[in-house]
C-alpha positions in Angstrom: -86.2 -49.5 -50.7 -85.5 -46.5 -48.5 -87.2 -43.1 -48.5 -85.3 -40.0 -49.4 -86.1 -36.3 -49.8 -86.7 -34.8 -53.2 -84.7 -31.7 -54.0 -85.9 -29.2 -56.6 -83.9 -26.2 -57.8 -86.1 -23.1 -57.9 -84.3 -22.0 -61.1 -85.3 -25.3 -62.8 -89.0 -24.4 -62.4 -90.8 -22.3 -65.0 -91.6 -18.7 -64.0 -95.2 -17.6 -64.1 -95.8 -13.9 -64.6 -99.4 -13.8 -66.0 -100.8 -12.3 -62.8 -98.0 -9.9 -62.1 -94.8 -10.6 -60.2 -92.7 -13.6 -60.7 -94.0 -16.9 -59.3 -92.3 -20.3 -59.3 -94.2 -23.3 -57.8 -91.1 -25.2 -56.7 -92.7 -28.1 -54.8 -95.9 -29.6 -56.4 -97.2 -33.0 -57.6 -95.5 -32.3 -60.9 -92.1 -31.2 -59.7 -91.6 -33.3 -56.6 -94.5 -35.7 -56.3 -96.1 -33.8 -53.3 -99.4 -35.2 -52.1 -100.6 -32.6 -49.6 -99.8 -29.1 -51.0 -97.6 -26.8 -53.0 -94.7 -24.5 -52.0 -93.2 -21.7 -54.1 -91.5 -18.3 -54.2 -92.8 -15.0 -55.4 -90.8 -11.9 -56.3 -92.3 -8.5 -57.0 -90.5 -5.3 -58.0 -91.4 -1.9 -56.3 -94.9 -0.8 -57.5 -95.8 -4.1 -59.0 -99.3 -5.5 -58.5 -100.7 -9.0 -58.7 -104.2 -9.4 -60.1 -106.9 -10.8 -57.8 -107.4 -14.6 -57.4 -109.1 -17.1 -55.1 -108.3 -20.6 -53.8 -111.5 -22.6 -53.8 -109.9 -25.7 -52.2 -107.3 -24.7 -49.7 -105.6 -22.0 -47.7 -102.7 -19.9 -48.8 -99.8 -19.2 -46.4 -97.2 -16.6 -47.3 -94.0 -15.6 -45.4 -92.3 -12.3 -46.3 -88.5 -12.9 -46.6 -87.5 -9.5 -48.0 -89.4 -6.2 -48.4 -93.0 -5.6 -47.5 -96.2 -6.8 -49.2 -99.6 -5.2 -49.1 -102.3 -7.9 -49.1 -105.6 -6.7 -50.5 -109.0 -8.3 -50.1 -112.6 -7.2 -50.8 -113.1 -4.9 -47.8 -109.6 -4.2 -46.6 -105.8 -4.2 -47.1 -102.8 -4.4 -44.8 -99.1 -4.0 -45.4 -97.0 -6.9 -44.0 -93.3 -6.3 -43.5 -90.5 -8.9 -43.8 -90.4 -11.4 -41.0 -94.2 -11.8 -40.9 -96.6 -14.4 -42.3 -100.0 -14.2 -43.8 -102.8 -16.9 -43.8 -105.4 -16.3 -46.5 -108.5 -18.5 -45.9 -110.1 -20.7 -48.5 -112.6 -18.7 -50.6 -111.2 -15.2 -50.0 -110.5 -13.2 -53.1 -107.2 -11.5 -52.6 -104.2 -9.9 -54.4 -100.8 -8.6 -53.5 -99.0 -5.2 -54.1 -95.4 -4.2 -53.5 -95.7 -0.6 -52.1 -92.1 -0.8 -50.7 -89.0 0.7 -52.3 -87.2 -2.7 -52.5 -87.8 -6.0 -54.3 -90.3 -8.2 -52.5 -89.5 -11.9 -51.9 -92.0 -14.3 -50.3 -92.3 -18.0 -49.8 -95.8 -19.3 -50.1 -97.6 -22.6 -49.6 -101.1 -23.8 -50.3 -102.9 -26.8 -48.9 -104.7 -29.1 -49.3 -104.1 -29.8 -52.9 -106.9 -29.1 -55.4 -108.1 -31.9 -57.6 -106.0 -30.5 -60.5 -103.2 -27.9 -60.7 -105.5 -25.8 -62.9 -108.3 -25.7 -60.3 -105.9 -24.8 -57.4 -106.6 -21.1 -57.9 -109.0 -19.1 -60.0 -108.3 -15.6 -61.4 -111.0 -13.1 -60.5 -111.8 -10.1 -62.7 -112.7 -6.9 -60.9 -114.7 -3.9 -62.2 
């Protein structure tokens, strides 16, 4: 038996909009049998905000393909233009905001995998 890559069409994966923006986790244990992390895409319209969340098990990496994203954390925020990447350390509550005038498109990954998909990230309520 020979090994071969698994190809997943982003449009074949369900869109998640509950936090704000449009997220599709394209590569995961469910979609492709991955064993070390996930990979997805995120789109946000101008002015759109994603609610805060935290990864308790791994780091999140995000590459800005189009537009600019403002990454917000407890004691700071920074706008990151296209062509740049962000590393969010494990345990840091964060959110994203599209302050630009164009649609934002990012590719993101998180690793290592959490014990379950549901525990891979935790929504955080703010006051």
